[in-house]
C-alpha positions, 0 to 999 in steps of 0.5 A, spaced: 687 704 889 681 707 892 686 710 898 691 713 893 685 716 889 682 719 895 689 721 897 690 725 891 683 728 891 685 731 898 692 733 896 689 737 890 683 740 894 688 742 900 690 749 897 682 751 897 682 749 905 688 753 906 685 759 903 679 763 906 675 769 903 676 776 906 669 780 904 667 787 906 665 794 904 669 800 903 666 806 905 667 814 906 666 817 913 659 819 910 657 812 909 658 812 901 661 806 898 668 807 894 669 804 888 675 801 885 679 802 892 686 798 891 686 793 897 693 789 897 697 785 902 703 789 904 709 788 900 706 784 895 701 785 889 696 780 891 690 784 892 683 786 889 679 792 888 672 794 890 667 794 885 662 799 883 658 798 890 664 798 894 664 791 895 671 787 895 673 779 896 680 777 897 682 770 898 688 769 903 692 763 906 692 762 913 696 766 918 697 774 919 696 779 914 697 787 913 692 789 908 693 796 905 687 800 903 689 805 898 684 810 894 686 817 891 684 822 895 683 818 901 688 816 907 692 810 906 689 805 911 692 798 913 688 793 917 691 787 920 687 781 919 688 774 922 686 768 917 684 762 920 681 758 915 674 760 915 671 766 911 672 773 914 668 780 914 672 786 914 668 793 913 673 799 912 672 806 913 677 811 909 678 818 911 679 823 906 686 825 905 688 832 909 692 836 904 697 841 907 701 846 904 705 848 910 711 851 910 710 853 902 710 860 900 708 862 893 710 869 891 706 873 886 709 871 879 713 866 882 714 859 879 709 854 882 712 849 887 710 844 883 715 845 877 721 843 881 717 836 883 715 835 875 722 836 873 725 831 878 720 826 875 721 828 868 729 827 870 727 820 873 722 818 868 727 813 864 730 810 870 723 808 872 721 806 866 727 801 865 728 799 872 726 792 871 729 789 865 723 784 864 717 781 868 711 777 868 704 778 872 697 776 872 692 781 869 684 780 871 680 785 866 673 786 867 669 790 862 662 793 863 658 797 858 651 800 859 646 804 856 644 810 860 639 812 855 636 810 849 632 813 843 625 810 842 627 810 834 633 810 830 633 812 823 625 811 823 626 804 826 624 802 833 630 801 838 626 796 842 630 792 848 636 790 843 635 783 844 633 783 851 639 788 853 635 794 855 629 794 860 623 798 860 627 805 862 631 804 856 637 802 860 641 796 861 648 792 860 650 791 853 657 788 854 660 785 860 666 781 860 672 778 864 678 775 862 685 773 866 691 773 862 698 772 863 702 778 861 710 778 859 714 784 858 721 785 856 725 792 855 724 796 851 717 794 848 716 787 847 710 784 850 706 777 850 700 776 852 696 769 854 689 769 855 687 763 860 680 764 861 674 768 858 667 770 860 662 774 855 655 775 858 650 772 853 655 768 849 658 762 852 662 761 846 665 768 845 672 770 847 673 777 850 676 783 847 679 785 853 687 786 852 692 788 858 696 791 852 691 795 850 690 798 857 697 799 857 697 807 859 704 808 861 705 815 864 713 813 864 713 813 856 712 820 852 706 818 849 701 813 850 696 811 844 689 813 847 685 815 840 691 819 839 698 819 842 697 822 848 702 826 852 704 824 858 704 829 864 712 827 865 714 827 858 720 830 856 716 835 852 710 836 857 712 843 859 710 845 852 703 842 853 701 843 861 701 847 867 702 845 874 700 847 881 702 844 887 695 842 891 699 840 897 702 834 900 701 828 905 705 823 909 702 816 908 703 810 913 710 808 911 712 815 912 713 817 905 711 824 903 707 824 897 706 831 893 699 832 889 700 836 883 694 838 879 695 837 871 692 843 867 693 843 859 695 849 856 691 848 850 684 844 850 685 841 843 692 838 844 692 830 846 693 832 853 690 829 860 687 833 866 687 831 873 692 830 878 698 826 879 701 824 886 709 824 886 713 821 891 718 826 894 726 824 893 724 818 889 720 822 884 716 816 882 708 816 881 704 813 887 698 814 883 694 818 878 687 821 877 687 823 870 681 824 865 681 827 857 676 829 853 673 826 846 676 833 843 683 831 846 683 824 844 680 826 837 674 821 838 668 825 837 663 819 840 666 820 847 665 825 852 670 824 857 675 818 859 677 818 866 683 814 868 685 812 875 692 808 876 695 806 883 702 803 884 704 799 890 711 798 892 715 791 891 720 789 896 727 790 893 729 783 894 724 781 889 727 785 883 732 785 879 735 792 880 741 795 883 737 800 886 735 799 894 729 803 893 722 799 892 720 797 885 713 801 884 709 797 879 702 798 877 697 794 881 690 797 879 687 801 873 680 803 872 677 807 866 671 810 866 668 812 859 662 816 858 659 818 851 653 818 846 651 818 839 644 818 835 640 819 842 644 813 845 648 815 852 653 810 855 657 809 860 663 804 860 667 801 866 674 797 865 678 795 871 684 791 871 688 788 876 695 786 876 698 781 881 703 776 882 709 780 879 715 776 878 720 781 877 726 776 876 723 773 870 728 771 865 725 772 858 729 771 852 728 775 846 726 768 842 720 768 847 717 774 844 715 773 837 710 776 832 704 773 836 703 778 841 696 775 844 694 768 844 687 765 847 688 758 849 683 753 847 678 752 852 679 759 855 671 760 854 669 753 858 671 755 865 665 754 870 662 758 875 666 755 881 672 757 877 670 764 876 668 765 883 675 763 885 679 767 880 675 774 880 678 779 884 673 784 884 666 781 886 660 782 881 655 787 883 648 785 883 646 788 877 652 784 873 650 777 877 643 778 874 646 780 867 650 774 867 644 769 869 639 773 864 643 773 858 645 766 859 638 764 859 636 769 853 642 765 849 639 759 851 632 761 848 635 765 842 639 759 840 634 754 840 631 752 834 623 754 835 625 761 837 629 762 831 624 759 827 619 763 830 623 769 828 624 767 821 617 766 820 616 773 822 621 776 818 620 771 812 613 774 810 613 777 804 611 784 803 609 789 797 615 793 799 620 787 798 618 786 791 620 793 790 626 794 794 629 787 795 627 781 799 631 776 804 629 769 806 633 766 812 634 760 816 637 762 822 638 755 825 642 753 819 645 760 818 643 760 811 639 766 807 637 767 800 637 774 797 633 777 791 635 784 789 630 787 785 630 792 779 628 799 783 633 798 788 639 798 783 636 802 777 642 805 774 643 809 768 649 810 762 649 812 755 651 805 752 645 801 755 640 807 757 636 805 763 639 799 766 635 794 770 638 789 775 635 783 778 640 778 782 639 772 786 644 770 791 645 764 797 649 765 803 651 759 808 655 760 814 658 754 817 660 756 824 657 760 829 662 766 829 661 766 821 668 765 820 667 760 814 662 762 809 660 759 802 656 764 797 653 764 790 649 768 786 647 770 779 645 777 776 641 779 770 641 786 767 637 789 761 639 796 758 632 799 755 636 803 750 641 797 748 635 792 748 640 787 750 640 782 756 646 780 760 647 775 765 653 773 770 654 770 776 659 768 782 661 763 787 665 764 793 668 760 799 671 762 805 674 756 809 680 758 813 680 764 817 686 763 820 690 763 813 684 768 810 684 763 805 678 764 800 677 762 793 672 765 788 669 763 781 665 768 777 663 769 769 658 771 765 657 777 761 657 785 763 658 792 761 664 794 765 668 801 765 675 800 762 678 801 768 675 796 772 676 799 779 670 803 777 674 810 778 667 813 777 662 810 782 655 807 779 651 812 783 655 818 781 655 816 774 648 815 774 647 822 777 652 826 773 649 823 766 642 824 768 642 830 771 648 834 769 649 831 762 656 829 763 658 822 761 665 821 764 664 813 764 667 809 759 665 802 758 666 796 754 662 789 753 666 783 757 664 776 756 669 772 761 670 767 766 675 768 772 678 764 778 682 767 784 685 765 790 688 768 796 691 765 802 696 767 807 702 763 806 706 764 812 705 770 817 706 776 814 706 774 807 699 774 803 698 771 796 693 772 791 693 769 784 688 770 779 686 767 772 681 770 767 679 769 760 675 774 757 672 776 750 672 784 750 668 788 745 667 796 744 660 799 745 657 806 743 652 810 746 645 808 745 642 814 748 643 822 749 637 823 754 638 827 760 634 831 765 637 838 765 642 842 760 640 838 754 641 845 750 647 847 753 652 841 753 653 835 749 655 828 751 662 825 749 662 819 745 664 812 749 672 813 747 677 815 752 682 821 751 689 818 751 695 820 746 697 813 746 691 809 744 692 806 737 687 805 732 685 798 734 686 799 741 679 798 743 677 793 737 674 786 739 679 782 743 680 775 746 684 776 753 687 770 757 691 773 763 694 770 769 696 774 775 699 774 782 700 779 788 704 778 794 704 782 800 710 782 804 709 785 811 716 784 816 714 783 823 707 782 822 704 782 829 697 778 830 693 775 835 691 768 835 684 766 837 682 759 837 677 760 831 681 766 827 687 770 827 687 778 827 692 782 824 695 788 828 700 791 823 707 792 823 712 797 825 715 796 817 711 798 811 708 793 807 711 791 800 707 789 794 710 785 788 705 784 783 706 780 776 701 780 771 702 776 764 698 776 758 698 769 755 698 768 747 694 762 747 688 758 747 685 764 742 688 769 746 690 776 742 694 779 748 702 778 749 705 782 755 708 782 762 707 787 767 711 788 773 710 793 779 712 794 786 709 798 791 710 800 798 705 803 803 704 804 810 698 807 814 700 808 821 706 812 821 706 816 828 708 823 829 708 823 836 702 827 839 700 830 832 697 823 830 699 819 824 701 820 816 700 815 811 704 814 804 704 809 798 709 809 793 709 804 786 713 803 781 712 799 775 713 797 768 711 793 762 717 788 761 714 787 754 708 790 750 708 786 744 700 785 743 696 789 748 689 793 748 687 799 751 683 795 757 690 792 758 694 799 760 695 801 767 690 805 768 690 810 774 684 812 779 683 819 776 677 824 779 674 829 775 667 829 779 671 833 785 668 828 790 673 823 794 672 816 795 676 814 802 676 807 800 681 809 794 684 815 797 691 812 797 690 810 790 687 816 787 689 823 784 684 828 785 682 832 778 686 827 774 683 825 767 680 818 768 684 815 762 689 821 759 695 818 762 693 811 762 700 807 759 703 801 756 710 803 758 713 805 765 710 809 771 711 811 778 706 814 783 706 817 790 701 819 795 702 822 802 697 823 807 698 828 813 701 832 817 695 832 822 700 837 826 697 843 822 690 841 824 691 840 831 697 846 833 696 851 828 689 851 825 685 847 831 679 849 828 680 847 821 676 841 820 679 834 818 678 834 811 683 840 810 689 836 812 694 837 807 696 831 802 700 830 795 699 825 790 704 825 784 705 821 777 710 820 773 710 817 766 716 817 761 714 816 754 718 816 747 714 822 745 715 827 751 715 826 759 709 827 763 709 829 770 702 830 774 703 833 781 697 834 785 697 839 792 690 838 794 687 841 801 683 835 803 677 831 800 670 834 802 667 827 802 672 823 806 671 821 813 679 821 815 677 819 822 675 812 820 681 811 816 685 813 822 682 808 826 683 803 821 690 804 821 694 798 820 689 793 822 684 794 816 689 795 811 684 792 805 689 788 802 684 785 797 684 792 794 691 793 793 691 786 789 685 788 786 688 794 783 693 789 779 689 783 778 683 785 774 678 784 780 671 787 778 668 792 783 662 788 784 666 782 787 671 787 790 666 791 795 664 784 798 671 781 798 673 788 802 667 787 807 669 780 808 676 781 809 675 787 814 672 782 818 678 777 819 684 782 818 681 788 822 684 790 829 679 787 835 683 788 840 682 796 842 677 794 848 673 800 848 672 800 841 670 793 840 666 793 846 662 799 845 661 799 838 660 791 837 656 790 844 649 789 841 652 784 836 656 780 841 650 779 845 
């Protein structure tokens, strides 16, 4: 038995003895290290790249190998190595490429010789894009985000060392992560990725946001998503956006003629690249690319430049499923260098991707590809140091090695109970300011907190209550380190000084299954709410306009209620919401007429909505038992499956919503009605290089309206303040009176946002809030037809850029359900925040690693 065990052990270790590490450095003729040099075994994609210090390491089997060193701007170099089972040192010096224009005569006003080459490349673009029907490969990605400069203070608060990330000079790595994935692809656009291993500096339980699909900048496609849809230098319409100049040509070691072509944008504001592409003569494929774009072109204001370097290597035809006799060129290495800054911070980011071990003869059926586009295997974050020493093709720099050790040590300390208790002891000290602006007590070890909301921090003013003082107390408990499972409960008390009445309400929330977005809520009490419970007039705006401008747009009523609602994804692409509520509703009258200004010029309006169809008893006291259900159907919903949660990536198809709401005449309820509606929406319709468009259409009707009150009407999000709210942009009508068109019959509404093409091509200097949009509302009526049609030119207080980045990832489904199931605003806001955490799009590698780096660590 012992002999068999030893034999098996030696058999498993045999591959390790047959491999030897070839280590070394790559420098130029001046002795300067060359980073991101592609190093591979000739005829294969087994290789690596040099790191930021020019160092490389490559495990090779015993025998003789031809190592190719390829770097943009330098002569390709081939080195023969003999591996004999022990480590081998190899230092290489690359010579700068000699670019020649011999024999090429460029006459005045003549077309640059680059243009015929580019035309050939455009003609062959589709051939090279589809040359391989399907393939698999292994992808290693390393991301490194470093703060290069930091301010002493941010918004008056000391920046400090960002939890140990920064040194005394204000610099340091804030995000360092590695991953190894298996990538599967089939024409034309099917992808699947399985992350087999993941390592995040300072978070041994974390999973990397690295994704080979997010690094898929394919120049053989007309457009590639990079902030905006960037136009490829060899796109079908590339001549409309680029100028070209032949810098020269050289012959590589295999005797192939390579043309170096400068890529020059015609319009700096267009979604275009700058730099160089290297195109092989006769075959007209891309040999390498050294391109960059700017934050202006990519429409990402926090970024300065994005530098993209790609190197392609030939794979022998015998390995490819293609009738062509020429080699198949595949992407071998890709690096992104990103610089930018905001709020006094300057950062630099480096992402390296190594694509190796291609199988171009992979037989992948359509059934192999589903809606799960990425899966992170269980235990992917549990690989030890020895694994990574073997798996990583790009050696760590000294700074990166130190960062792993330092962050891991800091994590152990910061996750210890004594350290957390010491932080809590300091943070939990009660200050005088806490009594005025609120106080939070926390127990970090148990992941729980108690928050007190004080009156001065939430003072409100309306005419039915006067000055409204609020006091709230809430408790929150997270059940896992990544805060995916949560319980929260709380209560709030408010008192209206003019009304002299106290009201109490509370709620309970339990989020228990992040993979199905399962969440249960209960709430109840007594509150003053707007007739349209979506709060078309935000509380702060209502306070300002009432107290300072003597305009009371808000219309309120008193509500005593209990409510329970539940949400869960039933199957992938079908999200369900259910709600039941019992309420005692009473009208309210104005109790004060105080305002600071305009007291002699303007008169306040009574607390009554203006509506042609409002009956005499429409606002009288009533009891209401209502049940509602909403279903969101998203065909083809793509998602990423992590061990502890699920991330939604959207779909190529629109969302379809089905809403049903029933007023039940039972248990003392006065209402009896049925309301049914269907909505269709899409947030990320791409318009080529012009950006995105979004729309939302809804049609609905009351199937019966035997007994209804005004609160039960279908209200629309009007806006008489001329201040937009981007959270409800695809639901709101600018300048529409708040209740004039509320209906108990049928309705149709439509909203469209776009096109950005106006902004970027015709009126480039126009700011984003002037992008055209339209909203339409049609309500048939027995009295007359009313058609409200808006053509607005933007929203002065809307951040369109943020909305565009969210796209299909942050669709905010709770908001849509809230529109039809009487979710109150104070619950909706918190639920939306939590929903965005779970149904966001974290796969955008530079967004997440740059903006979330400090949090990750």
